[in-house]
N, C-alpha and C positions, 0 to 999 in steps of 0.2 A: 504493500500500500504506500509506503513512503516514496517509492519510485514514481508512482502516478502523480503524487503531490508535487514532487520536485520538477517533473517534466511540465506539468500544468503551470506551475509558478514561473518557470523559466520562459515558457512560451508567452504567457500573459504579460510578463515584464518587458518582453521585446516588442509588444504591439505599440503602434503609434495611433493617435486619434484618427478615426475614420471608419470606413466600412471594411469588414473582414469576410473572406470566403470561408465559412466554418467547415465546409467539406475538406478544403485544403488543410486547414488548421488541425482538424481531427485526424486526418491521414498522417500528417507530420508528427503529431503527438503519439499516435499509435506506433508508428515506425520507430520513434525514439525510444519508447518503452521496450519494444521487442528487441531492438538493437542492443540496448543496455542490459536487459534482463537475460537474454538468451545468447547474445553474440559478443559479449565483452565490449559493448559500445562501438562495434565495427562501423566506422563512418560511411562505408559504402551503402549502407541501408538507409541513410538519411539524406542522400544527395538529391538535388532537383531531378536528376535522371531516374532515381529510384521512385520518387513520388509520382513522376509521370507514368512509369510502368504500372505502379499499383493502381493509380486512378484509371488507366486504360483497361486494366484487367477487371476492375469492378464495374466499369461501364459495359464491357462486353458480356459479363455474367448477368448484368441487370436486364439486358434485352431478352436473354433466354428465360430468365425467371418470370418475366411478365407473360411471355408466351405460354409457359407451363401453367401459370396461375389461371390463364384464360382458357386452358385446355386446347390450345392451338398446337399444330405441329411445330417443331423447332426448326424454323427456317430463318437463316440469317437475313436480316433486313438492312442493317447498316454495315459499313466497312469494319467497324469494331466487332460486331456480332458475327460477321462472315470470316473473320480471321485475316483480314487485310490490314496492312498498316501496323502502327505501333500497338494497337489493342489486341493483336492476335495472341491466342494462347501460346503458340509456339514461340513467338518473340518474347513473351513474358517468361516462359519456361527457360529459354536460353539465357536471358538476363539473370534470372534467379539462380540458375546453376552456376553461371560464371561468378556471381557474387559469393555463393556458398563455397565454391571451390577455392576462391581467393582467401576467404576467411579460414578455411581448413588448412590451406597451405601456410598461411601466416602463423597459425597456432602450432603446426608441426615444426616450423622453423624455430619458434620461441621455445618449444618443449625440447628440441634437440640441443639447444644451447645451454639448457639448465642442467 
């Protein structure tokens, strides 16, 4: 629980007066918690590129979810739902694998030095 409070406080303190996109802020906060709690604060998980991939993946899944809720066949309607462009599941999988591989390699290097 303290980690959630720390991340929330850090993000709130960085805000300037004005309008905020809370979807972006929530994704950023979530990834900071995950990066810190599970991956020793690996900064690769909190870059703008990481946020773009996570957002694209959520948008692609959202299209299929709506179709499933309405009892419709799962037919891609948009580029993101169809697997084209940045939102494709294969693109997100490649990014996630490269990120995880880099994190594991870093940990192995550190472990071998100790």
